[in-house]
N, C-alpha and C positions, 0 to 999 in steps of 0.2 A: 251340551252346555247352553243351548238356546242362542247361539250367535247368528245374526242375520246382517244384511247389508244396510238396512234402514230400520229405524225404530222411532216410535212416538217419544217425544221429549219427556212426557210425564212418566211413561213406563221406564225409560232409560235412567232418569234421575233417581227413581225409586230402586231400580235394579242394582245400581252402583252405590247405593246407600247414601245418597245426598239428602233423602227424605225418609222418615220412618215408615210412611204408608204411601200407597199410590194415590189415595184420595187427597192426602196432604200435598203431594206433588202437583196434582191437577188443580187444587185450590190455589196454590202459589202461582201457577201459570195463569189462571183466570184473574188473579189479583194484580198481575203485571210484575211479579217478582222474578220471573225467569225470562232471559233474553237469549236468543240463538243468533250468533253472528251480528249482534248489535240490534236486532229487531225483536220487538215484543213477541213472545211465543204463546200460542194457544196450546192446550193440552195435546192436540193432535198434530202439532208441528213435527215434521220428520227431521231426525238428525242422522248424519252420516259421518264416518271417520273424517277428521279434519275440522269439523265444526267447533266453534268456541261457544261454550254455554256459561252464562253469568247467572248465578243464583244468589239473590239477596234475601237475607233473613237471619234471624238469630243475632248474634253479636257481630258477625262479620260477613263480608261478601266472598263467595267462592267463584273463582274463574277456572274453568276446566276445559281442556281440549279433548274431544272424543277420539279415542284410539281404536276401540272396538265397540260395536253395538251389541247389546244384549237386551232381551225383553223379560227374561226370568231373573228373579233375585238371586244373586250369587254371593258366595262367602267373601269376607273382607279382603283376604289376600288376592282373590281373583278380581274383585271390584276395583282395587287400586291399579291393577294392570289395564283396566278398561279406559282410563283417562289419564291425562297429564295435568297435574295440578299447577296452575299459575297464579294462585291466590296470593295476595300480599300477606306478609307475615303479620300475625296478630300483635297488638301492642303489648309490651311487657306489663305485668300486673301493677307495678308501681306507677305507671303512667295513666292507668285507668282509675280515675277518681270520681267520675260522674256516677251518682247514685249511692255513694257511700254516706251513711248516716250514723250518727252517734248511737251507741247502744242505749235503748230505752227512750229514744226520741219519739217513738210512736210512728204512725203512718204518715207518709208525706202528704202535704196539702195539695190542692189542685195546682197552685202556683209552683210548688216545689216540683211536682211531676212535669210541668211544662218546662221548667228550667233544666231538669234532668234530660228530657227528650231533646231540647235544643243543644245541650252539650254533646249528646250522642249523635247528633246530626240527623234526627228524624223529623 
């Protein structure tokens, strides 16, 4: 199955399906969107069972604890067994209003985009 005692953080996050490609995982590490035990992680940072990995990106932040280290991409049922998900629950759809626009209102202006990003916390 490809189980080892240590793994690179970019390979592990890709293998457990937190990122669609390994290059996307490495790019997120280089951009500072991945932290291991609270420290900013480079793509070659090693993770071992028990490490806490924070992945920021998309609509929400993922916080996972490494249970098993794998370096080869595995199926979804196996991937879920490789980490313990401690992510905060996503907001209900009715509470997420940032970015909603009336139908036919056109593209948001630069000012609108800045307001939307401020509401989302970026």
